The first five atom37 places (N, CA, C, CB, O) and aatype in JSON, in Angstrom:
{
  "aatype": [12, 11, 13, 15, 1, 15, 17, 11, 9, 11, 2, 12, 3, 5, 6, 11, 9, 18, 11, 12, 2, 10, 8, 6, 9, 9, 3, 7, 9, 7, 6, 16, 7, 13, 10, 1, 9, 10, 1, 19, 0, 7, 7, 17, 19, 18, 9, 15, 2, 15, 7, 7, 8, 10, 0, 15, 15, 13, 19, 14, 13, 15, 3, 6, 13, 19, 11, 1, 5, 14, 10, 11, 14, 0, 9, 14, 15, 16, 1, 19, 0, 15, 2, 5],
  "atom_mask": [
    [1, 1, 1, 1, 1],
    [1, 1, 1, 1, 1],
    [1, 1, 1, 1, 1],
    [1, 1, 1, 1, 1],
    [1, 1, 1, 1, 1],
    [1, 1, 1, 1, 1],
    [1, 1, 1, 1, 1],
    [1, 1, 1, 1, 1],
    [1, 1, 1, 1, 1],
    [1, 1, 1, 1, 1],
    [1, 1, 1, 1, 1],
    [1, 1, 1, 1, 1],
    [1, 1, 1, 1, 1],
    [1, 1, 1, 1, 1],
    [1, 1, 1, 1, 1],
    [1, 1, 1, 1, 1],
    [1, 1, 1, 1, 1],
    [1, 1, 1, 1, 1],
    [1, 1, 1, 1, 1],
    [1, 1, 1, 1, 1],
    [1, 1, 1, 1, 1],
    [1, 1, 1, 1, 1],
    [1, 1, 1, 1, 1],
    [1, 1, 1, 1, 1],
    [1, 1, 1, 1, 1],
    [1, 1, 1, 1, 1],
    [1, 1, 1, 1, 1],
    [1, 1, 1, 0, 1],
    [1, 1, 1, 1, 1],
    [1, 1, 1, 0, 1],
    [1, 1, 1, 1, 1],
    [1, 1, 1, 1, 1],
    [1, 1, 1, 0, 1],
    [1, 1, 1, 1, 1],
    [1, 1, 1, 1, 1],
    [1, 1, 1, 1, 1],
    [1, 1, 1, 1, 1],
    [1, 1, 1, 1, 1],
    [1, 1, 1, 1, 1],
    [1, 1, 1, 1, 1],
    [1, 1, 1, 1, 1],
    [1, 1, 1, 0, 1],
    [1, 1, 1, 0, 1],
    [1, 1, 1, 1, 1],
    [1, 1, 1, 1, 1],
    [1, 1, 1, 1, 1],
    [1, 1, 1, 1, 1],
    [1, 1, 1, 1, 1],
    [1, 1, 1, 1, 1],
    [1, 1, 1, 1, 1],
    [1, 1, 1, 0, 1],
    [1, 1, 1, 0, 1],
    [1, 1, 1, 1, 1],
    [1, 1, 1, 1, 1],
    [1, 1, 1, 1, 1],
    [1, 1, 1, 1, 1],
    [1, 1, 1, 1, 1],
    [1, 1, 1, 1, 1],
    [1, 1, 1, 1, 1],
    [1, 1, 1, 1, 1],
    [1, 1, 1, 1, 1],
    [1, 1, 1, 1, 1],
    [1, 1, 1, 1, 1],
    [1, 1, 1, 1, 1],
    [1, 1, 1, 1, 1],
    [1, 1, 1, 1, 1],
    [1, 1, 1, 1, 1],
    [1, 1, 1, 1, 1],
    [1, 1, 1, 1, 1],
    [1, 1, 1, 1, 1],
    [1, 1, 1, 1, 1],
    [1, 1, 1, 1, 1],
    [1, 1, 1, 1, 1],
    [1, 1, 1, 1, 1],
    [1, 1, 1, 1, 1],
    [1, 1, 1, 1, 1],
    [1, 1, 1, 1, 1],
    [1, 1, 1, 1, 1],
    [1, 1, 1, 1, 1],
    [1, 1, 1, 1, 1],
    [1, 1, 1, 1, 1],
    [1, 1, 1, 1, 1],
    [1, 1, 1, 1, 1],
    [1, 1, 1, 1, 1]
  ],
  "atom_positions": [
    [[1.55, 14.97, 22.5], [2.04, 13.8, 21.82], [2.76, 14.27, 20.55], [0.88, 12.82, 21.48], [2.19, 14.96, 19.71]],
    [[4.01, 13.88, 20.43], [4.8, 14.28, 19.27], [5.11, 13.04, 18.43], [6.11, 14.99, 19.71], [5.7, 12.08, 18.92]],
    [[4.71, 13.08, 17.17], [4.99, 11.98, 16.26], [6.09, 12.39, 15.3], [3.72, 11.56, 15.49], [6.14, 13.53, 14.84]],
    [[6.96, 11.45, 15.0], [8.02, 11.71, 14.03], [7.4, 11.73, 12.64], [9.14, 10.64, 14.13], [6.61, 10.85, 12.29]],
    [[7.76, 12.71, 11.86], [7.22, 12.8, 10.51], [8.14, 12.16, 9.48], [6.99, 14.24, 10.15], [7.74, 11.97, 8.33]],
    [[9.36, 11.83, 9.88], [10.27, 11.2, 8.92], [10.66, 9.82, 9.43], [11.54, 12.08, 8.69], [11.38, 9.68, 10.41]],
    [[10.17, 8.83, 8.74], [10.47, 7.45, 9.08], [11.54, 6.95, 8.14], [9.21, 6.55, 9.03], [11.46, 7.18, 6.93]],
    [[12.52, 6.26, 8.68], [13.59, 5.7, 7.86], [13.3, 4.22, 7.66], [14.99, 5.91, 8.52], [13.4, 3.42, 8.59]],
    [[12.94, 3.86, 6.44], [12.63, 2.48, 6.11], [13.58, 2.07, 5.01], [11.13, 2.3, 5.68], [13.6, 2.67, 3.93]],
    [[14.37, 1.04, 5.27], [15.37, 0.6, 4.3], [14.71, 0.13, 3.01], [16.23, -0.52, 4.88], [13.7, -0.58, 3.03]],
    [[15.3, 0.53, 1.9], [14.86, 0.09, 0.57], [13.36, 0.3, 0.34], [15.2, -1.36, 0.38], [12.72, -0.51, -0.32]],
    [[12.81, 1.37, 0.88], [11.37, 1.6, 0.75], [11.09, 2.51, -0.44], [10.8, 2.21, 2.03], [11.72, 3.55, -0.62]],
    [[10.15, 2.1, -1.2], [9.62, 2.95, -2.24], [8.15, 2.6, -2.41], [10.4, 2.79, -3.58], [7.68, 1.59, -1.9]],
    [[7.45, 3.43, -3.1], [6.01, 3.26, -3.27], [5.68, 1.92, -3.9], [5.44, 4.39, -4.12], [4.7, 1.28, -3.53]],
    [[6.48, 1.5, -4.86], [6.21, 0.24, -5.55], [6.29, -0.95, -4.6], [7.19, 0.05, -6.71], [5.53, -1.9, -4.73]],
    [[7.22, -0.9, -3.63], [7.36, -2.0, -2.68], [6.11, -2.15, -1.82], [8.59, -1.78, -1.8], [5.71, -3.27, -1.5]],
    [[5.5, -1.04, -1.45], [4.27, -1.1, -0.65], [3.19, -1.88, -1.4], [3.76, 0.33, -0.31], [2.52, -2.73, -0.81]],
    [[3.04, -1.6, -2.69], [2.0, -2.26, -3.48], [2.33, -3.72, -3.77], [1.8, -1.53, -4.78], [1.42, -4.5, -4.08]],
    [[3.59, -4.11, -3.69], [3.98, -5.49, -3.99], [4.07, -6.37, -2.75], [5.3, -5.51, -4.72], [4.46, -7.53, -2.85]],
    [[3.73, -5.83, -1.59], [3.79, -6.62, -0.36], [2.82, -7.79, -0.43], [3.47, -5.74, 0.87], [1.73, -7.68, -1.0]],
    [[3.23, -8.92, 0.15], [2.37, -10.09, 0.24], [1.47, -9.97, 1.46], [3.21, -11.39, 0.31], [1.77, -9.22, 2.39]],
    [[0.38, -10.71, 1.46], [-0.54, -10.73, 2.58], [0.21, -11.09, 3.86], [-1.7, -11.72, 2.33], [0.95, -12.07, 3.88]],
    [[0.03, -10.31, 4.91], [0.64, -10.46, 6.24], [2.14, -10.17, 6.26], [0.41, -11.85, 6.74], [2.79, -10.42, 7.28]],
    [[2.69, -9.65, 5.19], [4.09, -9.22, 5.2], [4.19, -7.94, 6.03], [4.63, -9.0, 3.74], [3.27, -7.13, 6.05]],
    [[5.32, -7.78, 6.71], [5.54, -6.63, 7.58], [6.81, -5.9, 7.15], [5.64, -7.06, 9.08], [7.82, -6.53, 6.83]],
    [[6.73, -4.58, 7.14], [7.9, -3.73, 6.9], [8.03, -2.83, 8.13], [7.76, -2.89, 5.56], [7.06, -2.2, 8.54]],
    [[9.23, -2.77, 8.71], [9.47, -1.94, 9.88], [10.3, -0.72, 9.53], [10.16, -2.75, 10.97], [11.17, -0.78, 8.66]],
    [[10.03, 0.37, 10.22], [10.8, 1.59, 10.05], [11.1, 2.22, 11.4], [0.0, 0.0, 0.0], [10.41, 1.96, 12.39]],
    [[12.12, 3.03, 11.44], [12.54, 3.7, 12.66], [12.4, 5.2, 12.46], [14.01, 3.32, 13.05], [12.8, 5.73, 11.42]],
    [[11.84, 5.89, 13.43], [11.72, 7.34, 13.38], [12.55, 7.98, 14.47], [0.0, 0.0, 0.0], [13.26, 7.29, 15.21]],
    [[12.48, 9.29, 14.57], [13.26, 10.01, 15.57], [12.8, 9.68, 16.98], [13.16, 11.51, 15.34], [13.61, 9.68, 17.91]],
    [[11.52, 9.39, 17.15], [10.98, 9.16, 18.5], [10.24, 7.83, 18.64], [10.06, 10.28, 18.87], [9.56, 7.62, 19.64]],
    [[10.35, 6.93, 17.68], [9.63, 5.68, 17.79], [9.79, 4.81, 16.56], [0.0, 0.0, 0.0], [10.78, 4.92, 15.84]],
    [[8.81, 3.94, 16.34], [8.88, 3.05, 15.19], [7.58, 3.07, 14.41], [9.2, 1.62, 15.64], [6.53, 3.48, 14.91]],
    [[7.67, 2.62, 13.18], [6.51, 2.48, 12.3], [6.54, 1.07, 11.74], [6.51, 3.54, 11.15], [7.58, 0.6, 11.28]],
    [[5.41, 0.39, 11.78], [5.29, -0.96, 11.21], [4.15, -0.91, 10.21], [5.04, -2.06, 12.32], [3.07, -0.39, 10.5]],
    [[4.4, -1.45, 9.02], [3.37, -1.53, 7.98], [3.05, -3.0, 7.78], [3.83, -0.85, 6.62], [3.94, -3.79, 7.47]],
    [[1.8, -3.36, 7.95], [1.33, -4.73, 7.82], [0.35, -4.8, 6.66], [0.67, -5.23, 9.14], [-0.63, -4.06, 6.63]],
    [[0.61, -5.7, 5.7], [-0.29, -5.88, 4.56], [-1.42, -6.79, 4.99], [0.46, -6.46, 3.31], [-1.18, -7.9, 5.47]],
    [[-2.64, -6.34, 4.82], [-3.83, -7.12, 5.14], [-4.75, -7.13, 3.93], [-4.56, -6.54, 6.4], [-4.55, -6.37, 2.98]],
    [[-5.75, -7.98, 3.96], [-6.71, -8.03, 2.86], [-7.39, -6.68, 2.72], [-7.76, -9.16, 3.09], [-7.97, -6.16, 3.68]],
    [[-7.32, -6.11, 1.53], [-7.99, -4.83, 1.27], [-7.16, -3.59, 1.57], [0.0, 0.0, 0.0], [-7.65, -2.48, 1.38]],
    [[-5.92, -3.75, 2.03], [-5.1, -2.58, 2.31], [-3.93, -2.87, 3.21], [0.0, 0.0, 0.0], [-3.31, -3.94, 3.13]],
    [[-3.63, -1.9, 4.08], [-2.49, -1.99, 4.99], [-2.91, -1.47, 6.35], [-1.27, -1.19, 4.44], [-3.82, -0.65, 6.46]],
    [[-2.23, -1.94, 7.39], [-2.37, -1.37, 8.71], [-1.03, -0.73, 9.05], [-2.79, -2.45, 9.79], [0.01, -1.39, 9.06]],
    [[-1.06, 0.58, 9.33], [0.12, 1.31, 9.76], [0.06, 1.39, 11.28], [0.19, 2.75, 9.1], [-0.91, 1.89, 11.84]],
    [[1.1, 0.89, 11.95], [1.17, 0.89, 13.4], [2.38, 1.72, 13.8], [1.25, -0.57, 13.97], [3.5, 1.47, 13.34]],
    [[2.17, 2.71, 14.64], [3.29, 3.54, 15.08], [3.33, 3.6, 16.59], [3.2, 4.97, 14.48], [2.29, 3.57, 17.26]],
    [[4.53, 3.69, 17.12], [4.75, 3.89, 18.54], [5.71, 5.05, 18.65], [5.29, 2.59, 19.25], [6.88, 4.92, 18.31]],
    [[5.21, 6.17, 19.12], [6.03, 7.37, 19.2], [5.91, 7.95, 20.59], [5.6, 8.41, 18.13], [4.83, 8.37, 21.01]],
    [[7.0, 7.97, 21.3], [6.99, 8.52, 22.65], [6.09, 7.75, 23.59], [0.0, 0.0, 0.0], [5.53, 8.33, 24.52]],
    [[5.95, 6.45, 23.38], [5.12, 5.62, 24.25], [3.65, 5.61, 23.88], [0.0, 0.0, 0.0], [2.86, 4.96, 24.57]],
    [[3.26, 6.29, 22.81], [1.86, 6.31, 22.36], [1.72, 5.41, 21.15], [1.4, 7.77, 22.03], [2.32, 5.66, 20.1]],
    [[0.93, 4.37, 21.3], [0.71, 3.41, 20.21], [-0.53, 3.83, 19.42], [0.54, 1.97, 20.76], [-1.57, 4.12, 20.0]],
    [[-0.4, 3.86, 18.11], [-1.53, 4.22, 17.25], [-1.52, 3.32, 16.03], [-1.47, 5.73, 16.83], [-0.46, 2.89, 15.59]],
    [[-2.69, 3.04, 15.49], [-2.77, 2.25, 14.26], [-3.86, 2.82, 13.37], [-3.03, 0.77, 14.57], [-4.85, 3.38, 13.84]],
    [[-3.65, 2.64, 12.08], [-4.61, 3.13, 11.08], [-4.7, 2.12, 9.95], [-4.21, 4.53, 10.54], [-3.69, 1.59, 9.49]],
    [[-5.93, 1.87, 9.51], [-6.13, 1.05, 8.32], [-6.12, 1.97, 7.12], [-7.46, 0.23, 8.4], [-6.81, 2.99, 7.09]],
    [[-5.33, 1.61, 6.12], [-5.25, 2.37, 4.88], [-5.79, 1.48, 3.77], [-3.77, 2.85, 4.57], [-5.14, 0.5, 3.4]],
    [[-6.98, 1.79, 3.22], [-7.56, 0.93, 2.19], [-6.75, 0.99, 0.9], [-9.0, 1.33, 1.91], [-6.12, 2.0, 0.59]],
    [[-6.77, -0.1, 0.15], [-6.05, -0.17, -1.13], [-6.65, 0.82, -2.11], [-6.1, -1.6, -1.71], [-7.87, 0.97, -2.21]],
    [[-5.77, 1.49, -2.82], [-6.16, 2.37, -3.91], [-5.05, 2.28, -4.95], [-6.38, 3.86, -3.42], [-3.87, 2.32, -4.61]],
    [[-5.42, 2.16, -6.2], [-4.39, 2.08, -7.25], [-4.13, 3.46, -7.87], [-4.81, 1.08, -8.34], [-3.57, 3.55, -8.96]],
    [[-4.53, 4.51, -7.18], [-4.37, 5.86, -7.69], [-2.91, 6.21, -8.01], [-4.91, 6.85, -6.69], [-2.65, 6.96, -8.95]],
    [[-1.97, 5.67, -7.24], [-0.57, 6.04, -7.42], [0.25, 4.94, -8.09], [0.04, 6.38, -6.1], [1.47, 5.07, -8.19]],
    [[-0.39, 3.88, -8.54], [0.32, 2.79, -9.22], [0.64, 3.21, -10.64], [-0.51, 1.48, -9.2], [-0.21, 3.76, -11.35]],
    [[1.88, 2.94, -11.05], [2.24, 3.25, -12.44], [1.45, 2.33, -13.35], [3.78, 3.1, -12.68], [1.42, 1.11, -13.15]],
    [[0.84, 2.9, -14.35], [0.01, 2.11, -15.26], [0.65, 2.0, -16.62], [-1.39, 2.72, -15.38], [1.32, 2.92, -17.1]],
    [[0.44, 0.87, -17.24], [0.88, 0.66, -18.61], [-0.17, 1.29, -19.52], [1.08, -0.86, -18.93], [-1.36, 1.29, -19.19]],
    [[0.26, 1.83, -20.66], [-0.74, 2.38, -21.6], [-1.72, 1.3, -22.03], [-0.04, 3.0, -22.84], [-1.34, 0.14, -22.21]],
    [[-2.96, 1.68, -22.18], [-3.98, 0.73, -22.61], [-3.77, 0.36, -24.07], [-5.39, 1.3, -22.4], [-3.43, 1.2, -24.9]],
    [[-3.98, -0.92, -24.36], [-3.91, -1.37, -25.75], [-5.3, -1.27, -26.35], [-3.36, -2.85, -25.84], [-6.29, -1.49, -25.65]],
    [[-5.39, -0.93, -27.63], [-6.72, -0.84, -28.24], [-7.41, -2.2, -28.22], [-6.62, -0.31, -29.69], [-6.78, -3.24, -28.41]],
    [[-8.69, -2.16, -27.99], [-9.47, -3.4, -27.96], [-9.56, -4.0, -29.35], [-10.87, -3.16, -27.4], [-9.64, -3.28, -30.35]],
    [[-9.55, -5.31, -29.41], [-9.71, -6.01, -30.69], [-11.2, -6.09, -30.98], [-9.04, -7.45, -30.67], [-11.96, -6.58, -30.14]],
    [[-11.63, -5.62, -32.15], [-13.06, -5.68, -32.46], [-13.57, -7.12, -32.45], [-13.33, -5.03, -33.83], [-12.89, -8.04, -32.9]],
    [[-14.75, -7.28, -31.94], [-15.33, -8.61, -31.85], [-15.87, -9.04, -33.21], [-16.45, -8.65, -30.8], [-16.49, -8.25, -33.93]],
    [[-15.62, -10.31, -33.55], [-16.15, -10.85, -34.81], [-17.36, -11.73, -34.53], [-15.07, -11.66, -35.56], [-17.87, -12.42, -35.42]],
    [[-17.8, -11.7, -33.29], [-18.92, -12.52, -32.86], [-20.22, -11.95, -33.43], [-18.99, -12.6, -31.32], [-20.42, -10.73, -33.43]],
    [[-21.08, -12.81, -33.93], [-22.38, -12.4, -34.48], [-23.43, -12.56, -33.39], [-22.75, -13.23, -35.75], [-23.52, -13.61, -32.76]],
    [[-24.2, -11.53, -33.18], [-25.26, -11.58, -32.17], [-26.35, -12.53, -32.6], [-25.85, -10.19, -31.92], [-26.72, -12.61, -33.77]],
    [[-26.85, -13.25, -31.63], [-27.94, -14.2, -31.93], [-29.27, -13.58, -31.49], [-27.72, -15.59, -31.22], [-29.31, -12.82, -30.52]],
    [[-30.34, -13.88, -32.18], [-31.66, -13.33, -31.87], [-32.52, -14.29, -31.08], [-32.38, -12.95, -33.15], [-33.73, -14.36, -31.31]],
    [[-31.95, -15.03, -30.17], [-32.72, -16.01, -29.39], [-33.25, -15.42, -28.14], [-31.9, -17.21, -29.07], [-33.92, -16.11, -27.37]]
  ]
}
């Protein structure tokens, strides 16, 4: 079984994957088949068909690669603790 390692997906970037809506689908074409990315609750399902072999994988959400904004310092609390 030979799977294509280079999928051509129009206008695809990492940020677009994270901004997909629930049940949104992105399709891609490879040298020997297709790749479909489906956004589901908790992650994505990657579905590929390469050379007549259908395969799917669930990829759980992780924000490890999301660009993060610098954290702002916390504002000190002026709340007084109660002894009740």
